[in-house]
C-alpha positions as CSV (number, residue, x, y, z in Angstrom):
1,X,-9.8,-17.0,-31.1
2,X,-10.5,-12.8,-30.4
3,X,-9.0,-10.3,-32.3
4,X,-6.4,-8.3,-30.2
5,X,-7.0,-5.1,-31.7
6,X,-11.1,-5.8,-30.8
7,X,-9.8,-6.8,-27.1
8,X,-7.6,-3.6,-27.5
9,X,-10.7,-1.7,-27.8
10,X,-13.1,-2.7,-25.2
11,X,-10.0,-2.0,-23.0
12,X,-11.5,1.3,-20.3
13,X,-10.1,5.1,-21.3
14,X,-9.7,4.5,-17.3
15,X,-7.5,2.1,-17.3
16,X,-4.9,3.2,-19.7
17,X,-5.3,6.2,-18.0
18,X,-4.1,4.3,-14.5
19,X,-1.1,2.9,-17.3
20,X,-0.1,6.2,-17.9
21,X,0.0,6.6,-14.3
22,X,1.9,3.3,-13.4
23,X,4.5,4.0,-16.3
24,X,5.1,7.8,-16.1
25,X,5.6,7.1,-12.3
26,X,7.6,3.6,-13.4
27,X,10.0,6.5,-15.0
28,X,10.5,8.9,-12.3
29,X,11.2,6.2,-9.4
30,X,14.4,4.3,-11.2
31,X,14.6,0.7,-9.9
32,X,11.2,0.6,-7.5
33,X,8.3,-0.8,-10.1
34,X,7.5,-3.4,-7.9
35,X,6.2,-0.5,-5.2
36,X,5.1,2.0,-8.0
37,X,2.6,-0.9,-9.1
38,X,1.4,-1.5,-5.1
39,X,1.1,1.8,-4.6
40,X,-1.4,2.0,-7.8
41,X,-2.9,-1.5,-6.9
42,X,-3.7,0.2,-3.0
43,X,-5.1,3.1,-4.9
44,X,-7.7,1.3,-6.6
45,X,-8.5,-1.6,-3.7
46,X,-8.7,1.3,-1.3
47,X,-6.6,0.1,1.1
48,X,-2.8,0.7,3.0
49,X,0.6,-0.1,2.3
50,X,3.4,-0.9,4.7
51,X,6.7,-0.4,2.7
52,X,10.0,-1.7,4.2
53,X,13.0,-1.1,2.8
54,X,16.4,0.5,3.3
55,X,16.8,4.8,3.3
56,X,17.3,6.3,0.6
57,X,15.1,3.3,-1.2
58,X,12.5,6.8,-2.7
59,X,9.7,5.6,-0.6
60,X,8.8,9.1,0.2
61,X,9.3,10.2,-3.5
62,X,7.0,7.5,-4.7
63,X,4.8,8.6,-2.8
64,X,4.8,12.5,-3.3
65,X,4.9,11.5,-7.1
66,X,1.6,9.4,-6.6
67,X,0.4,12.5,-4.5
68,X,1.6,15.0,-7.3
69,X,-0.5,13.0,-9.9
70,X,-3.6,13.6,-8.5
71,X,-6.3,15.7,-7.3
72,X,-5.2,15.5,-3.9
73,X,-3.1,17.2,-0.9
74,X,-0.2,15.4,1.0
75,X,0.6,14.8,4.2
76,X,4.4,13.6,5.1
77,X,4.5,12.5,9.2
78,X,7.9,11.6,10.5
79,X,7.0,9.7,13.8
80,X,9.2,10.1,16.6
81,X,9.2,8.3,20.2
82,X,7.6,12.0,21.5
83,X,5.1,12.3,19.0
84,X,1.4,12.4,20.5
85,X,-2.5,10.9,19.2
86,X,-3.0,14.6,18.9
87,X,-0.2,15.7,16.2
88,X,-1.5,13.4,13.9
89,X,-5.6,14.1,14.5
90,X,-5.4,17.2,15.3
91,X,-7.1,18.8,18.6
92,X,-9.7,21.3,19.8
93,X,-8.2,24.9,20.3
94,X,-10.0,27.6,22.6
95,X,-10.6,31.1,20.4
96,X,-11.4,33.4,23.8
97,X,-12.6,36.2,21.2
98,X,-14.9,33.5,19.7
99,X,-15.8,32.3,23.1
100,X,-16.3,28.9,22.0
101,X,-13.4,25.7,20.9
102,X,-12.7,24.7,17.3
103,X,-11.1,22.0,15.9
104,X,-7.8,22.5,14.1
105,X,-7.6,19.1,11.9
106,X,-4.0,17.2,12.3
107,X,-2.2,16.2,9.5
108,X,-4.2,13.0,8.9
109,X,-7.3,14.9,6.9
110,X,-4.8,14.8,3.8
111,X,-5.9,12.6,1.5
112,X,-2.6,11.1,0.8
113,X,-0.4,10.5,4.0
114,X,2.9,9.0,4.6
115,X,3.6,7.9,8.0
116,X,7.8,7.7,8.2
117,X,8.9,5.3,10.2
118,X,5.9,4.1,11.6
119,X,7.4,1.9,14.3
120,X,9.4,4.6,15.4
121,X,6.3,6.1,18.3
122,X,4.9,4.2,20.4
123,X,1.1,2.6,20.3
124,X,-1.2,4.5,21.7
125,X,0.4,7.2,18.8
126,X,0.6,4.1,16.0
127,X,-3.1,3.1,17.1
128,X,-4.7,6.7,16.6
129,X,-3.3,6.3,12.6
130,X,-4.6,2.5,12.3
131,X,-7.9,3.8,13.8
132,X,-8.2,6.4,11.1
133,X,-7.4,4.2,9.0
134,X,-9.9,1.5,9.5
135,X,-13.0,3.5,10.6
136,X,-12.0,7.0,8.0
137,X,-12.8,8.8,10.5
138,X,-11.2,10.5,14.0
139,X,-12.9,11.2,17.2
140,X,-11.9,13.9,19.1
141,X,-13.6,15.9,22.2
142,X,-16.3,13.9,21.9
143,X,-17.2,14.6,18.2
144,X,-15.9,12.4,15.2
145,X,-15.0,13.7,12.2
146,X,-14.9,12.3,8.5
147,X,-11.6,11.7,6.8
148,X,-11.7,12.3,2.8
149,X,-13.0,9.3,0.7
150,X,-9.8,9.6,-1.3
151,X,-8.1,8.7,1.4
152,X,-4.2,6.4,1.4
153,X,-1.7,6.3,4.1
154,X,1.4,4.5,3.1
155,X,3.4,3.8,6.2
156,X,7.3,3.0,6.0
157,X,9.7,0.7,8.4
158,X,13.5,1.0,8.4
159,X,14.5,-3.1,8.9
160,X,18.0,-1.7,9.5
161,X,18.1,0.1,12.9
162,X,15.6,-1.7,15.3
163,X,17.1,-0.1,19.2
164,X,14.1,2.5,20.4
165,X,11.4,1.3,18.5
166,X,8.0,-0.1,18.7
167,X,7.0,-2.7,16.3
168,X,3.3,-3.1,15.3
169,X,1.4,-5.4,16.6
170,X,0.4,-8.5,14.3
171,X,-3.6,-7.3,14.8
172,X,-2.5,-4.3,13.8
173,X,-0.2,-5.2,11.0
174,X,-3.8,-6.5,9.5
175,X,-5.0,-3.6,9.1
176,X,-2.9,-2.9,6.0
177,X,-4.4,-4.2,2.8
178,X,-0.4,-5.1,1.2
179,X,3.4,-5.4,3.3
180,X,6.1,-4.6,0.6
181,X,9.6,-5.0,1.2
182,X,12.1,-3.3,-1.4
183,X,15.1,-3.8,-2.1
184,X,18.2,-2.1,-4.0
185,X,18.0,-1.0,-8.0
186,X,20.5,-3.1,-10.2
187,X,23.4,-1.1,-11.6
188,X,21.5,0.3,-14.6
189,X,19.0,1.3,-13.2
190,X,21.2,2.9,-10.2
191,X,23.0,5.2,-13.5
192,X,19.6,6.0,-14.4
193,X,19.1,7.6,-11.0
194,X,22.1,9.1,-11.5
195,X,21.5,10.9,-14.7
196,X,17.6,12.0,-13.5
197,X,19.1,13.2,-9.6
198,X,22.1,15.1,-12.3
199,X,18.8,16.5,-14.3
200,X,16.8,18.1,-12.0
201,X,19.6,19.5,-9.9
202,X,20.3,21.4,-12.7
203,X,16.6,22.4,-13.4
204,X,16.6,23.4,-10.0
205,X,19.6,25.7,-10.1
206,X,18.9,27.4,-13.1
207,X,14.5,28.2,-11.7
208,X,16.1,28.9,-7.9
209,X,13.4,26.9,-6.3
210,X,13.3,22.9,-6.3
211,X,10.8,21.2,-9.1
212,X,7.7,20.5,-8.1
213,X,5.8,19.9,-11.6
214,X,5.5,16.8,-13.4
215,X,6.9,16.4,-16.5
216,X,4.4,14.2,-18.1
217,X,1.1,16.9,-16.9
218,X,-0.7,13.2,-16.1
219,X,-3.2,14.2,-13.8
220,X,-6.4,12.7,-12.6
221,X,-9.1,13.9,-10.4
222,X,-11.1,12.0,-7.2
223,X,-13.9,11.1,-9.5
224,X,-11.9,9.4,-11.4
225,X,-10.3,7.6,-9.0
226,X,-13.7,6.8,-7.4
227,X,-14.8,5.8,-11.2
228,X,-12.2,3.3,-11.1
229,X,-12.2,1.5,-8.4
230,X,-16.4,0.8,-8.7
231,X,-14.9,-0.4,-12.0
232,X,-12.9,-2.6,-10.1
233,X,-15.3,-3.8,-8.3
234,X,-17.3,-5.1,-11.2
235,X,-14.3,-7.3,-12.4
236,X,-15.6,-10.4,-12.7
237,X,-14.3,-13.5,-10.1
238,X,-15.2,-17.0,-11.6
239,X,-16.4,-19.2,-9.3
240,X,-12.6,-21.8,-9.8
241,X,-10.5,-18.5,-8.9
242,X,-12.5,-17.5,-6.4
243,X,-11.9,-21.2,-4.8
244,X,-8.8,-21.1,-5.3
245,X,-7.8,-17.4,-3.3
246,X,-9.8,-19.1,-0.4
247,X,-8.1,-22.0,-0.9
248,X,-4.7,-20.4,-0.4
249,X,-5.9,-18.4,3.0
250,X,-7.7,-21.6,4.3
251,X,-4.6,-23.7,4.2
252,X,-2.2,-20.9,6.2
253,X,-4.5,-21.8,8.6
254,X,-4.6,-25.8,8.7
255,X,-2.2,-27.2,5.6
256,X,-2.3,-30.3,7.2
257,X,-4.1,-31.7,4.3
258,X,-1.4,-30.4,2.0
259,X,1.8,-31.0,4.1
260,X,2.5,-31.6,7.7
261,X,6.0,-30.1,8.4
262,X,4.4,-26.6,7.0
263,X,1.4,-26.7,9.4
264,X,4.0,-26.9,11.9
265,X,6.5,-24.1,10.9
266,X,2.7,-21.3,11.0
267,X,1.4,-20.4,14.2
268,X,-1.4,-18.7,12.9
269,X,-3.1,-18.0,9.3
270,X,-4.5,-15.2,7.6
271,X,-7.6,-13.9,8.9
272,X,-10.8,-12.6,6.5
273,X,-9.5,-9.5,6.2
274,X,-6.4,-11.0,4.0
275,X,-9.1,-13.0,2.5
276,X,-11.3,-9.7,1.1
277,X,-7.6,-8.1,1.0
278,X,-6.4,-10.4,-2.3
279,X,-9.6,-10.5,-3.7
280,X,-9.5,-6.8,-4.1
281,X,-5.7,-6.7,-5.2
282,X,-6.6,-9.2,-7.4
283,X,-9.7,-7.6,-9.1
284,X,-6.9,-3.9,-9.3
285,X,-4.4,-6.0,-10.9
286,X,-6.9,-7.7,-13.4
287,X,-8.3,-4.4,-14.1
288,X,-4.4,-2.8,-14.3
289,X,-3.7,-5.4,-16.8
290,X,-7.0,-4.6,-19.4
291,X,-8.4,-7.1,-18.3
292,X,-12.4,-7.4,-17.2
293,X,-11.5,-10.8,-15.8
294,X,-9.2,-12.3,-12.5
295,X,-7.0,-15.2,-13.0
296,X,-4.9,-17.3,-10.6
297,X,-1.8,-15.5,-11.6
298,X,-4.0,-12.1,-10.7
299,X,-4.0,-14.2,-7.1
300,X,-0.5,-15.3,-7.5
301,X,1.3,-11.9,-8.5
302,X,-0.4,-10.0,-5.2
303,X,-0.5,-13.5,-2.5
304,X,3.0,-12.4,-1.4
305,X,2.7,-8.5,-0.4
306,X,-0.7,-9.1,0.8
307,X,-0.4,-12.0,2.7
308,X,4.0,-11.9,4.3
309,X,2.3,-10.3,6.6
310,X,-1.0,-12.0,8.2
311,X,0.7,-15.7,8.2
312,X,2.5,-16.1,11.5
313,X,5.5,-18.2,10.9
314,X,5.9,-20.7,14.8
315,X,8.9,-20.4,16.8
316,X,10.7,-24.0,15.2
317,X,10.0,-22.4,11.8
318,X,11.5,-18.4,12.9
319,X,14.4,-20.7,15.1
320,X,14.8,-22.6,11.2
321,X,15.1,-19.0,9.2
322,X,12.0,-19.2,8.2
323,X,9.1,-15.7,7.6
324,X,6.4,-15.2,6.3
325,X,7.1,-14.3,2.5
326,X,8.6,-17.5,2.5
327,X,5.3,-19.6,4.3
328,X,3.6,-17.8,1.7
329,X,5.6,-19.5,-0.9
330,X,4.9,-23.1,0.3
331,X,1.5,-21.4,0.5
332,X,1.6,-21.1,-3.0
333,X,3.4,-24.0,-4.5
334,X,1.3,-27.4,-2.4
335,X,-2.5,-25.3,-2.8
336,X,-3.4,-26.8,-6.4
337,X,-4.3,-24.3,-9.2
338,X,-7.5,-24.5,-10.7
């Protein structure tokens, strides 16, 4: 049996820094520890996050708090029906004194971007953002401009109001690393939220300006994020666990060998992009937990958020009340552990 002290001593110091980041954010964003962990995993896995939840659940606060602890600037884009692609990407502006066009970058060039209520903008605007997310570059006026190497987009959707919205097509949803659904905090968390809000209001009233400083002083550089991503890629994935991960995705496409009823309920399964996302997120979770190897529990812990928007229910299943999350949980039930 291994010595717990020895195991702890092998934990990379960088992983400890990211766990401290997770804990600090969880203290500030009370009642949304799941969202906080998914934000950190998306950062480590170099992907983007789609968050669905009612207004007032600290979605904006969470991504802003993360940006404040990174060597990165933050931009919030409010998606509306009259938004244009150039409002995101930027545009060429004519400088008459210089006799030339100058490219003025849009908010998508910030390393940390909040796309608030992404489903309220028309398809061409959604496509402009999703192209930037996928290609990590923007093309304007025949020129291509690279986005920052540290680039994280958190898009939000409001599940309450659907009138006047433009739902994201399934092919575009697939570009998000994870689709996270959040709910209301419990009684204890709600009480703590009140306490934090009162204390913050007192500080702002005393200083006369909004409080933008982090009390813990924790700050990570872009180089630390890149180094952490490399360490995540080096986390060991054994052949049995890799096969288990692949079987989960394959079962979403051809579930008849496990359960004929499940096959009837699935219209479309996850793409290879889902396999890649599941592996990257499982590695990131294992690394964040201080391990240099992936376990089946890591795969199962992230599977719902990685696959819920990639496994589509059939018409009959939708009529019976099935959704992507329920289908993923059923897939996890029928696929045997390694």
